[in-house]
C-alpha positions, 0 to 999 in steps of 0.5 A: 165604925163611922168615918167622917171627912172634912177640910178645905182646898188640898184636904178636899182633894184628898177626900175626893181621892178616897171617897168612891172606894171608902165603902159604907164606913164613910158616913159623910163629907164636908168639902170646902173651896175645892174640887175633885180634879186639878187639871182644869183649875190649873188651866182655867180657860186653857191658860196657865193659872200662874199667880195661883200656882206660884202662890201654891209653890210658895206655901208648900215651900215655906211649910214647916216650923211655927206659924210665925215663921211661915208668915215671915217667909211668905211676906219675905217672898213677895218681892220675888214673886213680883219679879217672877210675874214678868219673867220668861221663860215660865220654866224658870220662874219657880227658881226665881221665887224659891231658888230651885226647880219645883217638880210639880210646877215643872210637870204641870207646865209640860202637861197642858192638854186636856185629857193628858194621862198625867192628870188622870193619875193625879185627880179626876176620881169617879165621884159619881160612885160616891155614896156618902152624903156630901156637903160642899162649901164654896165661894163666889170669889174662889178659884175652884168654884166652876169645878166644884159646881161641876162636881155637884152636878155629877153627884146630882146626875148620879142620884145623890142629894149633895148640900151646896153652900156658896158665900161671899168668900175667896179661897183664903177668907178667914170667915170660912173656918167658922162656916165650915165648922158649923156646916160640917157639924150640922151635916155630920149629925144629920148623917148619923141620924139618917136625915141629911137633905140636899138643897142649895144656900147662896149668898146674894151680893148687892143685898147681902142676904142669903137664899135657899134654892131647890137646885143649882142652877135655879131656873132662870131666863138667859138674857143677852145684853149687847155691846153697843156703839159708843161703849154702851151695853143694853138688851136691844140688838145693836145697830150697824157700827164699826168695831172697837180696837185695842192693841194687847202688848205682852211686854206690858200685859193687862193686869187683873185686880182682884177676883178668884186669887189665892192671895190677900188681894182676892175678891171685889176691888175697884177696877177704874184704874185698869179700865182707863188703860188703852188695852181695855174696852168697857161697855156700860149700861144706862143706870138701871130703872129697877133692881136686876137679879141674876143667879146662875152661869154667866157667859159672853159672846165676843165677836173678834178679829185679831192680827194673830191666830193665838190670843186670849179674851178676858171678859169681866162683869162689874157693877158701877155705882152712882159715884163711878166706883166699878167693882168686879162681880165675876169674870173668865178667860179663854185662850184661843188657838187655830181651829177654835171658833172658826172665823166667818168670811170677814175673819171675825171669830165668835169667841165664847167666854165662860165666866164664873157664875154669879148670885147678885142683885144689880141695884136700881140706879147702878150700871152693869159694865163689861170689861174686855182685854187680851190678858189678865196677868198674872192670874193667867200667864200672859199670852206671848202672841206667838203660839210657842210652847208655854214653858219655853216661849220667850219671844213677845209679839203684840196682837191687835184686836177688833171687837165687833158689835153690829147686826151681823156680829152681835157681841153680848153678855149673857145674864141668868135673870131670876128676879 
């Protein structure tokens, strides 16, 4: 017989779990907004993905009964979720939301380290051994995208030719249902005919157009946009200037609107309110003289000195329109602990932040903005500033940041220019 597997999110995890061992009976796969492993999306950048994990807690807890009943329960739980975001210690927040301990939530808190055998038993299958043709559908604002792209790279390195489609979607975007169906049916028909072909199709934001690419990532010129004195951002190397400073207070953690969330608030939003906070730095380019196209991986080098050895660095790229609206394109966070990014003689650490990838054209007359903060709460569980264990930490300690952008310590955004 012929076996085809299809589905998004958790159903995608189950597909990857059996794919390498399914044998020749498995003729094709369609996986959407998912990845083969669970640990790294749970601890993106080393920080616990609190909002997404707790929303998954509510979804699994409220299943059963009719769709109307499920939607009613999900709406009722929102107030408890808001209380849970600010509750410490984290080991109690599942109880705040559901009234009881949730086993997987407790286990995930206790197994934070990469390489922990716990995660090897709950994901990370040998996808390099998958022989069936695979079509992968992802979204620029999906919480699994970086690891879905890692799966794509693994398959390509093993000699496979997977199909990759990335659209302007977040994890729960209702448009995905139709996209998955169309892509899946076309892929399965081609697999039966023996004619599947890989390739990459991505949506280009800013132009609202689709682009066919031979591979991911496409050929690109990695270009640095340096932080400048006076909150500027430019391709020119910075002049000597003093650092910019802010204080992160975990009692009032910096929020992170929009982005790759498992909620109705995901995706692109106006960031002006959060950018006006005293614990957020922004670096903004001059209006662009021409369109600027960037497709591929994005990263930032942040030269920073802090008052504590344990801290987070959150970086976000926004497009600023001529009317001043600042909308997020991609972002990322890294949790720093002793031994990471060793400081120089001045105590300045060269912190590398991997952001979500992008496929975007910044329009002529628009500006590029980098946003920096010490938290992105509740998307990532706030850093308490103490280095205490994640599940039991309850003491809060503010952290002072100095962000450097001089000739000895250039901080920069790295964009993959393709236009």
